[in-house]
C-alpha positions in Angstrom: 0.5 -68.8 -6.1 -0.3 -67.2 -2.7 3.1 -65.6 -2.6 2.7 -64.3 -6.2 -0.7 -62.8 -5.3 0.8 -61.1 -2.2 3.6 -59.6 -4.2 1.1 -58.2 -6.8 -1.0 -56.7 -4.0 1.8 -54.9 -2.3 3.3 -52.1 -4.5 7.0 -51.5 -4.4 8.4 -48.6 -2.3 9.1 -46.6 -5.4 5.5 -47.0 -6.5 4.3 -45.7 -3.2 6.4 -42.6 -3.2 4.4 -39.6 -4.4 6.1 -37.2 -6.8 7.2 -33.9 -5.1 4.7 -31.1 -5.2 6.1 -28.3 -7.3 4.1 -25.5 -5.7 5.3 -26.6 -2.2 8.9 -26.7 -3.4 8.6 -23.2 -4.8 7.0 -21.9 -1.5 9.9 -23.5 0.4 12.4 -21.7 -1.9 10.6 -18.4 -1.3 11.0 -19.0 2.5 14.8 -19.3 1.9 14.9 -16.0 0.1 12.5 -14.1 2.3 12.0 -13.7 6.1 8.4 -14.1 7.2 8.4 -10.9 9.2 9.0 -7.2 8.3 12.6 -6.4 7.5 15.0 -4.1 5.8 18.2 -4.6 3.8 20.6 -2.8 1.5 20.8 -3.8 -2.2 23.8 -2.8 -4.2 23.7 -3.2 -8.0 26.9 -3.3 -10.1 26.9 -3.4 -13.8 29.7 -4.9 -15.9 30.4 -4.8 -19.6 33.1 -7.0 -20.9 34.5 -7.5 -17.4 34.7 -3.8 -16.6 32.4 -2.0 -14.1 30.3 0.6 -15.9 27.7 1.7 -13.3 26.4 1.1 -9.7 23.5 1.9 -7.5 22.6 1.4 -3.8 19.1 1.0 -2.5 17.6 0.7 0.9 14.7 -1.8 0.9 11.9 -2.1 3.4 9.6 -5.1 3.1 6.5 -6.3 4.8 4.1 -9.1 3.8 0.4 -8.4 3.2 -1.6 -10.2 5.9 -4.4 -11.0 3.4 -2.5 -12.4 0.4 1.0 -13.2 1.7 2.7 -11.1 -1.0 5.3 -8.6 0.0 4.8 -4.8 -0.1 8.0 -2.8 -0.6 9.3 0.7 -0.2 12.7 1.3 -1.8 14.8 4.4 -1.2 17.6 5.3 -3.6 20.8 5.9 -1.7 23.5 6.3 -4.4 24.5 7.7 -6.8 23.9 11.2 -5.5 21.8 12.2 -8.5 19.2 9.6 -7.4 19.4 10.0 -3.6 16.0 9.9 -1.8 14.0 8.9 -4.9 11.5 6.3 -3.9 9.9 3.2 -5.5 6.7 1.7 -3.9 5.2 -1.8 -4.6 1.8 -2.3 -3.1 -0.1 -5.3 -4.5 0.5 -5.3 -8.3 1.0 -1.5 -8.4 4.5 -0.1 -8.7 5.1 3.6 -8.3 8.2 5.8 -8.7 8.5 9.1 -6.7 10.9 11.9 -7.4 11.2 14.5 -4.6 12.5 17.1 -7.1 9.1 17.4 -8.7 7.0 15.8 -6.0 5.3 13.6 -8.5 4.6 9.9 -8.4 4.1 7.9 -11.6 3.1 4.3 -12.2 5.9 2.2 -13.6 6.4 -1.3 -15.0 8.2 -4.0 -13.1 9.7 -5.1 -16.4 11.5 -1.7 -17.0 15.2 -1.8 -16.4 16.6 -0.2 -13.3 20.3 -0.8 -13.9 22.0 -3.1 -16.4 20.1 -6.4 -16.4 18.2 -5.7 -13.2 14.6 -4.7 -13.7 12.4 -2.8 -11.2 10.8 -6.1 -10.3 14.2 -7.7 -9.5 14.9 -5.5 -6.5 11.5 -5.8 -4.7 10.8 -8.7 -2.4 8.4 -11.2 -3.9 6.9 -14.6 -3.1 7.0 -16.4 -6.4 4.5 -19.0 -5.3 1.8 -16.2 -5.0 2.3 -15.1 -8.7 3.3 -18.2 -10.5 2.0 -21.7 -11.0 4.8 -24.3 -10.7 5.2 -27.6 -12.4 8.1 -30.1 -12.0 10.0 -30.6 -15.2 12.8 -32.8 -14.0 15.1 -33.9 -11.2 18.6 -33.4 -12.5 22.2 -32.3 -11.8 23.0 -28.6 -12.4 25.9 -26.3 -11.7 25.5 -23.5 -9.2 27.0 -20.1 -9.2 30.2 -21.5 -7.6 30.5 -24.1 -10.3 29.5 -26.9 -7.9 27.3 -29.7 -9.1 24.0 -29.9 -7.2 21.1 -32.3 -7.3 18.1 -30.1 -8.2 14.4 -29.8 -8.9 13.9 -28.0 -12.2 10.6 -26.1 -12.1 8.6 -24.3 -14.8 6.8 -21.2 -13.5 3.9 -19.8 -15.4 2.5 -16.4 -14.4 -1.0 -16.4 -13.0 -1.2 -12.6 -12.4 -0.8 -10.0 -15.2 1.6 -7.5 -13.7 4.6 -9.7 -12.9 8.1 -9.1 -14.0 8.5 -12.2 -16.2 6.0 -14.2 -18.3 7.5 -17.5 -17.4 10.6 -18.8 -15.5 12.7 -21.9 -15.3 14.0 -22.3 -11.8 16.4 -24.8 -10.3 16.2 -25.5 -6.6 18.6 -27.6 -4.5 16.9 -30.9 -3.5 18.7 -31.0 -0.2 17.8 -27.7 1.3 15.4 -25.8 -1.1 18.1 -23.2 -1.9 17.4 -21.5 -5.3 20.3 -22.3 -7.5 19.7 -20.5 -10.8 16.8 -19.2 -13.0 16.1 -18.4 -16.6 13.6 -15.6 -17.4 11.6 -15.5 -20.6 9.2 -13.2 -22.5 5.8 -14.3 -23.6 7.3 -15.2 -27.0 9.8 -17.5 -25.2 12.8 -15.3 -25.8 15.4 -15.7 -23.1 15.9 -12.4 -21.3 18.5 -13.3 -18.7 20.0 -16.1 -16.6 20.5 -15.6 -12.8 22.7 -17.5 -10.3 21.9 -17.2 -6.6 25.0 -17.6 -4.5 27.1 -16.6 -1.5 24.7 -18.1 1.0 25.1 -16.7 4.5 23.0 -16.9 7.7 20.8 -13.8 7.8 17.8 -13.4 10.1 17.9 -17.0 11.2 18.2 -18.7 7.8 20.8 -19.4 5.1 20.0 -16.9 2.3 21.6 -16.0 -1.0 23.4 -12.6 -0.6 24.4 -12.2 -4.2 22.6 -12.7 -7.5 24.6 -12.7 -10.8 22.4 -11.8 -13.8 23.6 -12.5 -17.3 22.0 -11.0 -20.4 20.2 -13.5 -22.6 21.9 -12.3 -25.8 25.2 -10.9 -24.6 27.0 -13.0 -21.9 29.5 -10.1 -21.4 26.8 -7.9 -20.0 26.4 -8.8 -16.3 24.7 -7.2 -13.4 25.5 -8.3 -9.8 22.9 -7.7 -7.0 24.5 -7.8 -3.5 22.2 -8.0 -0.4 23.5 -6.8 2.9 22.6 -5.2 6.2 19.6 -7.5 6.8 17.7 -6.4 9.9 14.3 -7.2 11.4 12.5 -3.9 11.8 9.1 -2.2 11.9 7.7 -1.2 8.5 4.7 1.0 9.2 1.7 0.6 6.9 1.8 4.3 6.3 5.1 4.0 4.4 3.4 1.6 2.0 0.8 4.1 0.7 1.3 6.1 -2.4 -0.1 9.3 -0.7 2.6 9.1 1.9 5.6 9.1 -0.4 6.1 12.9 -0.3 6.2 12.8 3.5 8.5 9.8 3.9 11.6 10.4 6.0 14.1 7.6 6.6 14.8 6.8 10.2 
């Protein structure tokens, strides 16, 4: 009887194990994608229709986290094609502005608007998802990554907690072994699938293995694909002046 009482008093190891905290998993995945210091990189977007390239664009991205809320502020300079060279996009808080030096006007734009192919404005800015979304753990399961390798993953549901985000809700798969984002599905408020993205080609950049390519597939037409390639990572100064709307007309790349 004493042995039975003791066994009832001591829970098994599985009962003692707390479930993973979804918000912490999401924050760890953010840290894989984003350095925790100001940096710059080059983003190349390539659009494919039915396996054939139809368009491309190159952007220089400058990112710096806000010391108060931890969310990134971004200045994006269009490099190519020539018709778009030196146009600018600024994300400061939840505000997104587009500046055209031809008419010296800045207009507010939506992060949901398409930039090229399946890539929206909000897809090319640096963001910490844990600041804009509430995460819950849906499952621990096997999933295929962008290299068709099977990974043990956490499947998270992300619900927007701020109004001006790119997507209403997201399903995100994160590698259990290293917090690498594997893939994501992005939805409208009406639960329509907009696109599926695979994060792949991990390389060591600025001290951390980071995905250097994202493949985005249209939610209705799987033959419509946009590839985002990230390169030229560099730790650098990003002056606060660059991240102000009133400064856009005076910005000169160094």
